[in-house]
C-alpha positions as CSV (number, residue, x, y, z in Angstrom):
1,M,111.6,79.1,-22.9
2,G,108.8,81.3,-21.8
3,R,110.3,81.5,-18.2
4,R,113.7,82.7,-19.7
5,L,112.0,85.3,-21.5
6,I,109.9,86.5,-18.6
7,S,113.1,86.5,-16.5
8,A,115.0,88.4,-19.1
9,M,112.1,91.0,-19.5
10,T,111.5,91.4,-15.7
11,T,114.5,93.8,-15.1
12,P,113.9,96.1,-18.0
13,V,110.2,96.3,-17.1
14,L,111.0,97.1,-13.4
15,L,113.3,99.8,-14.4
16,L,110.9,101.6,-16.6
17,P,109.3,103.6,-13.7
18,A,112.6,105.2,-12.6
19,A,113.9,105.8,-16.1
20,G,110.6,107.6,-16.7
21,V,111.0,109.7,-13.6
22,L,114.7,110.3,-14.5
23,A,113.7,111.4,-18.0
24,L,110.9,113.8,-16.7
25,M,112.9,115.4,-13.9
26,V,116.5,115.4,-15.1
27,I,117.2,114.6,-18.8
28,I,114.1,116.6,-20.3
29,P,114.8,119.8,-18.0
30,L,118.5,119.7,-18.8
31,A,117.7,119.6,-22.5
32,V,115.5,122.5,-22.5
33,L,118.0,124.3,-20.4
34,V,120.7,123.7,-23.1
35,W,118.2,124.4,-25.9
36,F,117.2,127.8,-24.2
37,S,120.9,129.0,-23.9
38,F,121.3,128.7,-27.6
39,A,117.9,130.6,-28.2
40,P,118.4,134.3,-27.2
41,D,115.5,135.4,-29.4
42,G,113.1,132.8,-28.3
43,P,112.8,129.0,-28.5
44,A,111.2,129.3,-31.9
45,A,114.0,131.5,-33.2
46,P,117.3,130.3,-35.1
47,L,119.8,128.9,-32.7
48,S,122.7,131.4,-31.7
49,F,125.8,131.6,-29.6
50,D,125.1,135.1,-28.5
51,S,124.7,134.2,-24.9
52,Y,127.9,132.5,-24.8
53,A,129.6,135.1,-26.5
54,R,128.4,137.5,-24.0
55,L,129.3,135.1,-21.2
56,F,132.9,134.7,-22.2
57,G,133.3,138.2,-23.6
58,T,134.1,139.5,-20.2
59,G,135.9,137.8,-17.2
60,L,133.2,138.9,-14.6
61,Y,131.2,135.8,-15.0
62,L,134.0,133.3,-15.1
63,H,135.4,135.0,-12.0
64,L,131.9,134.8,-10.3
65,A,131.7,131.1,-11.2
66,L,135.1,130.4,-10.0
67,K,134.2,132.3,-6.6
68,T,131.0,130.4,-6.3
69,L,132.9,127.0,-6.7
70,I,135.8,128.1,-4.2
71,T,133.0,129.1,-1.6
72,A,131.0,126.0,-2.0
73,G,134.2,123.8,-1.7
74,A,135.6,125.7,1.3
75,A,132.1,125.3,3.0
76,S,132.1,121.7,2.2
77,L,135.6,121.1,3.8
78,V,134.3,123.2,6.8
79,T,131.3,121.2,7.3
80,A,133.2,118.1,7.0
81,A,135.8,119.1,9.5
82,L,133.0,120.2,12.0
83,A,130.9,117.0,11.3
84,W,133.9,114.5,11.8
85,S,134.0,114.4,15.6
86,P,130.3,114.4,16.4
87,A,129.9,111.5,13.7
88,W,132.5,109.6,15.4
89,V,131.3,109.9,18.9
90,L,127.7,109.0,17.6
91,S,129.0,106.0,15.9
92,R,130.5,104.6,19.2
93,L,127.4,105.3,21.5
94,P,124.8,102.5,22.1
95,G,121.6,102.9,20.4
96,R,119.4,104.2,23.4
97,A,121.8,107.1,23.9
98,R,122.5,107.8,20.2
99,N,118.9,107.8,18.7
100,P,117.8,110.9,20.8
101,I,120.8,113.0,19.7
102,L,120.4,112.0,16.0
103,L,116.8,113.2,16.2
104,A,117.9,116.4,17.6
105,I,120.4,116.9,14.9
106,I,118.1,116.1,12.0
107,I,115.4,118.5,13.3
108,P,117.2,121.7,11.8
109,Y,117.6,120.0,8.5
110,L,113.8,119.5,8.3
111,T,113.1,123.1,9.1
112,S,112.3,125.7,6.5
113,Y,115.7,126.9,5.2
114,L,114.2,130.6,5.2
115,L,113.7,130.2,8.8
116,L,117.2,129.1,9.4
117,I,118.6,131.8,7.2
118,Y,116.8,134.6,9.3
119,S,117.7,132.8,12.5
120,I,121.5,133.1,11.5
121,F,120.7,136.7,10.5
122,V,119.9,137.4,14.1
123,V,122.7,135.4,15.4
124,L,125.3,137.3,13.4
125,G,123.7,140.7,13.9
126,P,125.3,143.7,15.8
127,G,125.1,143.1,19.5
128,S,124.2,139.4,19.2
129,P,125.7,136.9,21.7
130,V,128.1,135.6,18.9
131,M,129.4,139.0,18.0
132,E,129.7,140.0,21.7
133,F,131.8,136.8,22.4
134,L,134.0,137.7,19.5
135,R,134.3,141.4,20.8
136,L,135.6,139.9,24.2
137,L,138.1,137.8,22.4
138,G,139.3,140.9,20.7
139,L,138.3,139.6,17.2
140,A,135.5,142.1,16.6
141,K,134.8,145.8,17.3
142,P,131.9,147.0,19.4
143,G,128.9,146.9,17.3
144,A,130.6,144.9,14.5
145,S,128.7,142.3,12.4
146,I,129.8,140.0,9.7
147,L,126.5,140.2,7.9
148,Y,126.5,141.2,4.4
149,S,129.9,139.7,3.7
150,Q,131.1,136.5,2.3
151,P,131.9,134.7,5.7
152,A,128.2,135.2,6.7
153,T,127.2,133.2,3.6
154,L,129.8,130.6,4.3
155,V,128.4,130.2,7.9
156,M,124.9,129.8,6.6
157,L,126.0,127.2,4.2
158,V,127.8,125.2,6.7
159,Y,124.9,125.4,9.2
160,E,122.4,124.2,6.6
161,N,124.4,121.2,5.4
162,L,126.1,120.1,8.8
163,P,123.2,117.7,9.7
164,L,123.4,115.9,6.4
165,M,127.5,115.6,6.6
166,I,127.0,114.2,10.1
167,F,124.7,111.4,9.0
168,V,126.7,110.5,6.1
169,L,129.9,110.2,8.1
170,F,128.0,108.5,11.0
171,S,126.9,105.8,8.5
172,G,130.3,105.1,7.3
173,M,131.9,105.2,10.8
174,Q,129.5,102.6,12.0
175,R,131.4,100.1,9.7
176,V,134.7,100.8,11.7
177,D,135.0,97.5,13.8
178,A,136.0,98.4,17.4
179,N,138.1,95.1,17.5
180,F,140.5,96.8,15.0
181,L,140.9,99.8,17.4
182,A,141.2,97.5,20.4
183,A,143.8,95.4,18.6
184,A,145.9,98.5,17.5
185,A,145.7,100.0,21.0
186,S,146.9,96.7,22.5
187,L,149.9,96.8,20.2
188,G,150.9,100.4,21.3
189,A,149.3,102.3,18.6
190,S,148.6,106.0,19.7
191,R,145.1,107.7,19.0
192,W,146.5,109.6,16.3
193,H,147.9,106.4,14.6
194,R,144.5,104.7,15.1
195,L,142.8,107.6,13.4
196,R,145.2,107.8,10.5
197,H,145.7,104.1,9.7
198,I,142.2,102.6,10.7
199,V,139.4,105.1,11.1
200,F,140.3,107.4,8.3
201,P,140.9,104.7,5.5
202,L,137.8,102.9,6.6
203,A,135.6,106.1,6.7
204,S,137.0,108.0,3.9
205,P,134.5,106.5,1.1
206,S,131.7,108.3,3.2
207,L,133.7,111.4,3.7
208,A,133.9,111.6,-0.3
209,S,130.1,110.9,-0.5
210,G,129.4,113.6,2.1
211,L,131.5,116.2,0.3
212,I,129.8,115.6,-2.9
213,M,126.2,115.7,-1.4
214,V,126.9,119.0,0.4
215,F,128.9,120.7,-2.3
216,V,126.2,120.4,-4.9
217,P,123.3,122.3,-3.1
218,M,126.1,124.7,-1.8
219,G,127.2,125.5,-5.4
220,G,123.7,126.4,-6.5
221,A,122.7,128.3,-3.4
222,F,121.6,132.0,-3.9
223,V,119.0,132.9,-1.2
224,E,121.6,132.7,1.5
225,S,124.0,135.0,-0.3
226,A,121.2,137.3,-1.4
227,I,120.0,137.8,2.4
228,L,123.4,137.4,4.4
229,G,126.1,138.1,1.8
230,G,125.2,141.5,0.7
231,P,126.9,143.0,-2.4
232,H,130.3,141.4,-1.3
233,G,128.8,137.9,-1.1
234,L,127.2,137.7,-4.6
235,L,127.3,134.2,-6.0
236,L,126.6,133.1,-9.5
237,G,123.3,131.8,-8.5
238,N,122.2,135.3,-7.6
239,V,122.9,136.4,-11.2
240,I,121.2,133.4,-12.6
241,A,118.1,134.0,-10.6
242,D,118.2,137.7,-11.6
243,Q,118.5,136.7,-15.3
244,M,115.5,134.5,-15.1
245,T,113.2,136.7,-13.1
246,R,114.1,140.5,-13.1
247,A,116.0,140.7,-16.4
248,D,113.8,138.4,-18.3
249,D,116.6,136.8,-20.2
250,P,116.3,133.0,-19.8
251,S,118.7,132.4,-22.5
252,F,121.6,134.1,-20.7
253,G,120.5,132.7,-17.5
254,S,120.5,129.1,-19.1
255,A,124.1,129.8,-20.4
256,L,125.3,130.8,-16.9
257,S,123.6,127.8,-15.5
258,I,125.4,125.5,-18.0
259,L,128.7,127.3,-16.8
260,L,128.1,126.6,-13.0
261,L,126.7,122.9,-13.8
262,L,130.1,122.1,-15.9
263,G,132.1,123.5,-13.1
264,M,130.3,121.5,-10.5
265,L,130.5,118.4,-12.5
266,A,134.2,118.7,-12.9
267,I,134.7,119.0,-9.2
268,T,132.3,116.4,-8.2
269,G,133.8,114.0,-10.9
270,V,137.3,114.6,-9.3
271,V,135.9,113.7,-5.9
272,G,133.7,110.9,-7.0
273,G,136.9,109.4,-9.0
274,L,138.7,109.2,-5.8
275,R,135.9,107.0,-4.2
276,P,136.7,103.8,-5.9
277,A,140.5,104.2,-4.8
278,L,139.1,105.1,-1.2
279,E,136.8,102.0,-1.2
280,W,139.6,99.7,-2.2
281,L,142.1,101.3,0.3
282,S,139.3,100.8,3.0
283,A,138.7,97.1,1.8
284,E,142.4,96.4,1.8
285,R,143.1,98.0,5.3
286,K,140.1,95.9,6.7
287,A,141.2,92.7,5.2
288,R,144.9,93.4,6.5
289,H,143.5,94.0,10.2
290,A,141.1,91.0,9.8
291,T,144.0,88.6,8.7
292,P,145.8,87.0,11.6
293,A,149.6,87.6,11.7
């Protein structure tokens, strides 16, 4: 009886530290954020919907929230498209050749993001090699630059999160058995058919995870757009930061944060909801190829 009681209590006791950290770092700050959004006159004043009335009283903030989510979503898709091929190649390389490349990929991710932002600022500036190359291709005028525009912000978001996406896709693509590909090739399947019917279904769960992992920080970005985006690259994160610091209006800033959080939860919920279906498809496809005809 005593052993059963100890065994039953072991799991809850072991979960207490994680639950405490979760409450301290997530639940309590979120509760304070919600409370402040209903307290425009201070946390000790009566609760009010004034901040939300101001938020929904004009379409400006909803438009800015939609623009932010679209920018983060587009940057996430571009990041996934750019990371797919390197991740696949790395997953097929032997360990000795792969590990130094993985180390080189992770170094920018560990570098200060401010340093990365200002490096992109130089790369995209007038007369830079990138802009000169675009000028030679006829895609830019002499002395032109995409700084202080929405594309500059998108380039920065992709650059920051590309290493993370490569690692997530790489971990999923490692589970694609080379024997499946060899068997499909021996039966006459082209590279496109192998990619479509074997690689993509088996790697799609990691793709969904990668999209969520890069979308969340992209949705909350504000330093990138403040430095590179200019007035045309303004995102909701910039407005939230201004309300919290310059305008000294934490209630309205909290309401804007709740708006952005709900939008991000809706999109990540849709993408995350697809993952079980993708995992089932991956397991079903793996079982089909593993079963002898």
